[in-house]
N, C-alpha and C positions, 0 to 999 in steps of 0.2 A: 270875803267872799259868799255869794250868793248860795253857791252847791251845799256848802257846809253848814248853813243856818238852815235849809230844807231840810236836811239831813237830821239833823238835831232836832228841827221840830217833829220831823216823822218819828224819832226814837221816842220825843217826850210825850206823844200822843197815841204810843203804842199799847200804853198800859190800857185804854179803852179798845184798843181791835181786837179782833178775833186772834186766838193763837196761831202761829205759822204753819203751813201744810205742812204735811208729812214730806212733802218733796224738800222744802225750806229748812224745817228742822235738820232732815239727811245732811242736806248739802252744808248745813254749819257744823254737824259733827265731822262730815268728813274733812272740811277747811279746819277745823282745830286738830284733827288727826294727823293731819298733812303736816301743817305747824309742829305738832310735837316732833314727828319724825324729822324735821328740818331740825328742829332745836337739840335732839339726840345725836342726831349726825356727826361721825368724827371725821374732820375738824367740823363745829357747827355750820350750817350753811343758811345765808342768807336767801330770803324768796328772791331777790333781784340777780344771784346769780345761779339760779336753780334752770337746771337745762333736762331735755328729754330723757337724757340719760338718768338725771337722778330719780324723774318720774318713774321711768323702768326698774330702778333700783326699789323704789318705794313698793311698786306692783308686785314685785319678786318677794319681799319681804312680807307681805299681806299673804302670801301662798298658805305660809304656816298656820294661818288661822280661817283656811278654806273649810269646807264640808261637803265637796263635791271628791267623790271618787274617780280620779283618773288613770286608767290601767296603763302600764308599760307595756310597749310592744313585743316584750318575753312574757309576760300575763296570759294565761290559759283563757281568762275573759276579756282580752283584748278586742274590741270590738262588738261585745255583746250589751245591749241597752240595758239588760237585766239579768245580770251573773248569777248562778244558782245557788253560789256560795260567797263566804267572805274570802278575800284576799290581803295581799299585805301591799299594795297599791298605796300612793300617798293621796292623801287629801287636798286638794288646791282649791283656790276661788274659781267660781265658775265663770266663762267667757262673760256671761250676761250681767252678772255682778260687777266685773271689772269695765265693762263698758260703760255701765251705766253709772257708776263712780267716776270715771274719767269726763261723763259729760258733765256732772255735778261740779267736780272741781276745776273743769275749764270755764264753767260758769261765774264759779264763785272768785276764780283768780282775777276776773276782768270787774267784776264787784268790789273787789279789794283794790282797785287800780292800776290794775297791769293793762298792758295794752295787747289788743287780740295777737298783733303780728309778732310779740315775744313770748305768747302763751305757751308755757312749756306743756301742757297736757294736749295742746294740739299738735305737737311736733311729728313731722314724718316717723321718726322711729317708734312712738307709739303707737301710731295708727297701724302700721306694719306689724308690731309686737300683737296686737289684740287681733288682726285677722290671723298670725299665725297660731295664737292660743286658740281662736275658735275654731280655725283645720282641725288642729293636734285632738282638741279635744272631741269634737264631733267625730273624729277615727276612731280613739281610744273608746268612746262610748257607744258607738254605733248608731250614731244620731246624724241624719242628714239634715243640715241647715237650708232651707230653700229660701231662696230669696222672695222676698214678699212682693207679691203682684200689686203695683200701683193701683188704686180704684181711679179710673176715669170718671170725670162729675158729668 
């Protein structure tokens, strides 16, 4: 196969190339993390059987490592961008981090031979979840996300 030899050639010559960009390095780390998640899944999950629902499970699992304080509706600081004191609300993954992560995993899936039409990272459920997280976090933190105006050429 022509494709496999060109990839092998690229790997062989990579020792002379510049190190991967920050994006490429992060994408590789994210892909490895997701692979680990699939391996540790009970029962272990093959990538080919992975669905949008599994991606959502992965995103919820990542929340425990988040660093962004998201106030619960009952918290007195709900809706305040800069709360005056600490509170017991949980730390979560920030919407922007999740959005960027999904973008990298979506690209990595296709680079690893996945078909675009079966990409679980592009599933409708994942897009809806990200939109929900963005809206919930914006309310909780009192931050309005304005849709960026496209610059006309």
